[in-house]
C-alpha positions, -999 to +999 in steps of 0.1 A: -129+000-181-131+019-141-101-006-131-083+000-162-084+036-154-072+034-118-045+011-119-033+036-153-030+062-127-020+039-098+011+032-119+021+069-133+019+082-098+042+057-090+064+068-121+067+100-111+073+100-077+099+075-084+080+053-060+076+012-061+046-004-064+028-033-048+000-054-045-005-061-006-034-061+013-050-034+041-034-063+072+001-059+057-001-027+050-006-018+088+016-045+102+045-027+080+032+006+092+031-007+129+068-020+123+083+013+112+066+034+139+080+007+165+050-004+174+056-042+180+017-053+187-004-062+159-034-049+140-068-060+152-085-079+126-125-076+120 
């Protein structure tokens, strides 16, 4: 039940904020943000 609620809230927030939902992992998100910030080094995975 908790996952369903969280997913519905996520969809609503994206819809209200005119955002696109992406199902990416933490490492992919860190790489994306590093690229946006002009940092070409990859984040360390521990």
